[in-house]
C-alpha beads as a LAMMPS data file, in Angstrom:
LAMMPS data file: protein, C-alpha beads

139 atoms
138 bonds

1 atom types
1 bond types

-500.0 500.0 xlo xhi
-500.0 500.0 ylo yhi
-500.0 500.0 zlo zhi

Masses

1 110.0

Atoms # bond

1 1 1 -371.890 -119.123 -383.378
2 1 1 -370.347 -122.035 -385.299
3 1 1 -368.434 -123.254 -382.237
4 1 1 -371.740 -124.524 -380.894
5 1 1 -372.466 -126.650 -383.973
6 1 1 -370.897 -129.766 -385.380
7 1 1 -371.638 -132.151 -388.213
8 1 1 -371.946 -135.926 -388.047
9 1 1 -372.725 -138.824 -390.309
10 1 1 -373.840 -142.246 -389.279
11 1 1 -371.860 -144.300 -391.791
12 1 1 -373.108 -147.156 -394.004
13 1 1 -371.837 -149.872 -391.664
14 1 1 -373.783 -148.572 -388.657
15 1 1 -376.907 -147.946 -390.767
16 1 1 -376.754 -151.485 -392.227
17 1 1 -376.290 -152.954 -388.777
18 1 1 -379.412 -151.242 -387.412
19 1 1 -377.701 -148.783 -385.076
20 1 1 -379.363 -145.531 -386.205
21 1 1 -381.755 -145.289 -383.258
22 1 1 -379.197 -146.243 -380.605
23 1 1 -376.643 -143.753 -381.957
24 1 1 -379.194 -140.932 -382.174
25 1 1 -380.315 -141.763 -378.622
26 1 1 -376.715 -141.467 -377.358
27 1 1 -376.344 -138.133 -379.142
28 1 1 -379.554 -136.749 -377.606
29 1 1 -378.831 -138.260 -374.168
30 1 1 -375.503 -136.389 -374.196
31 1 1 -377.230 -133.016 -374.529
32 1 1 -377.005 -132.427 -378.277
33 1 1 -379.904 -130.866 -380.127
34 1 1 -380.406 -132.158 -383.660
35 1 1 -380.994 -129.100 -385.849
36 1 1 -380.851 -130.908 -389.219
37 1 1 -381.258 -134.572 -390.079
38 1 1 -381.279 -136.448 -393.383
39 1 1 -381.424 -140.104 -394.434
40 1 1 -379.652 -140.257 -397.774
41 1 1 -377.004 -142.019 -399.819
42 1 1 -373.810 -140.717 -401.383
43 1 1 -372.912 -141.571 -404.958
44 1 1 -369.227 -142.339 -405.505
45 1 1 -368.916 -138.881 -407.068
46 1 1 -370.469 -137.131 -404.048
47 1 1 -368.455 -139.219 -401.566
48 1 1 -365.316 -138.263 -403.490
49 1 1 -366.310 -134.613 -403.332
50 1 1 -367.008 -134.771 -399.586
51 1 1 -363.668 -136.474 -398.860
52 1 1 -361.667 -134.508 -401.471
53 1 1 -359.267 -133.375 -398.723
54 1 1 -357.971 -136.967 -398.702
55 1 1 -357.592 -137.292 -402.483
56 1 1 -354.206 -138.784 -403.313
57 1 1 -353.883 -140.614 -399.993
58 1 1 -353.619 -144.416 -400.112
59 1 1 -357.017 -144.957 -398.432
60 1 1 -359.001 -142.460 -400.550
61 1 1 -360.494 -144.908 -403.095
62 1 1 -361.485 -147.407 -400.396
63 1 1 -363.058 -144.591 -398.337
64 1 1 -365.083 -143.337 -401.303
65 1 1 -366.201 -146.886 -402.111
66 1 1 -367.205 -147.556 -398.502
67 1 1 -369.049 -144.253 -398.056
68 1 1 -371.047 -144.843 -401.233
69 1 1 -371.855 -148.466 -400.350
70 1 1 -375.168 -147.756 -398.613
71 1 1 -377.358 -145.135 -396.991
72 1 1 -376.131 -142.759 -394.318
73 1 1 -377.638 -140.378 -391.793
74 1 1 -376.306 -136.804 -391.986
75 1 1 -376.955 -134.413 -389.104
76 1 1 -376.028 -131.026 -387.729
77 1 1 -375.833 -131.016 -383.944
78 1 1 -375.934 -128.077 -381.560
79 1 1 -374.553 -127.845 -378.050
80 1 1 -372.136 -125.615 -376.189
81 1 1 -368.610 -126.850 -377.030
82 1 1 -370.160 -129.116 -379.684
83 1 1 -367.087 -130.207 -381.604
84 1 1 -364.950 -131.204 -378.625
85 1 1 -367.872 -132.818 -376.765
86 1 1 -368.953 -134.798 -379.827
87 1 1 -365.439 -136.022 -380.559
88 1 1 -365.242 -137.293 -376.954
89 1 1 -368.623 -138.984 -377.368
90 1 1 -367.645 -140.810 -380.560
91 1 1 -364.243 -141.964 -379.311
92 1 1 -361.045 -142.864 -381.165
93 1 1 -361.170 -143.694 -384.873
94 1 1 -359.948 -147.189 -384.049
95 1 1 -362.776 -148.734 -382.020
96 1 1 -360.330 -151.008 -380.188
97 1 1 -358.765 -147.839 -378.743
98 1 1 -362.057 -145.997 -378.122
99 1 1 -363.063 -145.401 -374.501
100 1 1 -365.763 -147.745 -373.149
101 1 1 -369.257 -146.404 -373.774
102 1 1 -368.271 -144.209 -376.723
103 1 1 -370.196 -144.575 -379.976
104 1 1 -367.288 -146.198 -381.790
105 1 1 -366.555 -148.524 -378.874
106 1 1 -370.179 -149.681 -378.914
107 1 1 -371.043 -149.707 -382.620
108 1 1 -367.928 -149.686 -384.850
109 1 1 -366.458 -152.853 -386.332
110 1 1 -363.033 -151.584 -387.452
111 1 1 -360.901 -148.516 -388.063
112 1 1 -362.427 -148.311 -391.557
113 1 1 -366.025 -149.213 -390.637
114 1 1 -366.034 -146.902 -387.619
115 1 1 -369.773 -146.118 -387.423
116 1 1 -369.710 -142.299 -387.407
117 1 1 -367.973 -139.210 -388.698
118 1 1 -367.482 -136.120 -386.554
119 1 1 -366.175 -132.737 -387.650
120 1 1 -362.730 -131.831 -386.321
121 1 1 -362.999 -128.029 -386.462
122 1 1 -365.490 -125.162 -386.667
123 1 1 -364.468 -124.552 -390.262
124 1 1 -364.982 -128.181 -391.288
125 1 1 -368.275 -128.398 -389.391
126 1 1 -369.592 -125.452 -391.427
127 1 1 -368.278 -126.871 -394.727
128 1 1 -369.624 -130.353 -394.026
129 1 1 -373.017 -129.124 -392.813
130 1 1 -373.349 -126.931 -395.906
131 1 1 -372.515 -129.905 -398.131
132 1 1 -375.679 -131.695 -396.982
133 1 1 -378.127 -129.034 -395.798
134 1 1 -379.653 -125.823 -397.094
135 1 1 -380.738 -123.067 -394.714
136 1 1 -384.340 -124.282 -395.142
137 1 1 -383.446 -127.703 -393.745
138 1 1 -382.096 -126.411 -390.413
139 1 1 -384.246 -125.807 -387.372

Bonds

1 1 1 2
2 1 2 3
3 1 3 4
4 1 4 5
5 1 5 6
6 1 6 7
7 1 7 8
8 1 8 9
9 1 9 10
10 1 10 11
11 1 11 12
12 1 12 13
13 1 13 14
14 1 14 15
15 1 15 16
16 1 16 17
17 1 17 18
18 1 18 19
19 1 19 20
20 1 20 21
21 1 21 22
22 1 22 23
23 1 23 24
24 1 24 25
25 1 25 26
26 1 26 27
27 1 27 28
28 1 28 29
29 1 29 30
30 1 30 31
31 1 31 32
32 1 32 33
33 1 33 34
34 1 34 35
35 1 35 36
36 1 36 37
37 1 37 38
38 1 38 39
39 1 39 40
40 1 40 41
41 1 41 42
42 1 42 43
43 1 43 44
44 1 44 45
45 1 45 46
46 1 46 47
47 1 47 48
48 1 48 49
49 1 49 50
50 1 50 51
51 1 51 52
52 1 52 53
53 1 53 54
54 1 54 55
55 1 55 56
56 1 56 57
57 1 57 58
58 1 58 59
59 1 59 60
60 1 60 61
61 1 61 62
62 1 62 63
63 1 63 64
64 1 64 65
65 1 65 66
66 1 66 67
67 1 67 68
68 1 68 69
69 1 69 70
70 1 70 71
71 1 71 72
72 1 72 73
73 1 73 74
74 1 74 75
75 1 75 76
76 1 76 77
77 1 77 78
78 1 78 79
79 1 79 80
80 1 80 81
81 1 81 82
82 1 82 83
83 1 83 84
84 1 84 85
85 1 85 86
86 1 86 87
87 1 87 88
88 1 88 89
89 1 89 90
90 1 90 91
91 1 91 92
92 1 92 93
93 1 93 94
94 1 94 95
95 1 95 96
96 1 96 97
97 1 97 98
98 1 98 99
99 1 99 100
100 1 100 101
101 1 101 102
102 1 102 103
103 1 103 104
104 1 104 105
105 1 105 106
106 1 106 107
107 1 107 108
108 1 108 109
109 1 109 110
110 1 110 111
111 1 111 112
112 1 112 113
113 1 113 114
114 1 114 115
115 1 115 116
116 1 116 117
117 1 117 118
118 1 118 119
119 1 119 120
120 1 120 121
121 1 121 122
122 1 122 123
123 1 123 124
124 1 124 125
125 1 125 126
126 1 126 127
127 1 127 128
128 1 128 129
129 1 129 130
130 1 130 131
131 1 131 132
132 1 132 133
133 1 133 134
134 1 134 135
135 1 135 136
136 1 136 137
137 1 137 138
138 1 138 139
């Protein structure tokens, strides 16, 4: 049941600023089960592949550069109503507009360096999870 799974990344800014543990704690404290987890880095080529849906948009090159600028944490999360609940937990893309207590409100520095990624649909959650994890890496 894909609707009970979502994908997230803790982005290079939040990793560099030492927020991995606090973000993972918030995820777990909000009832999500981590079923796959990986500490890795994206090359510019892989970041471009992951964000290919945005190719041609004005921010694409900056996004690829940012996402390949340092290590990330990739994870598949499981919970009933996972996508909607996780998007509420992370807050608005612009941290100045994110609700108090959301991940982006607490840990993001800007609309570009916004701490985390969260899938926006069941289809994208499956695609994004499959980009990072094999069946053998999910529990």
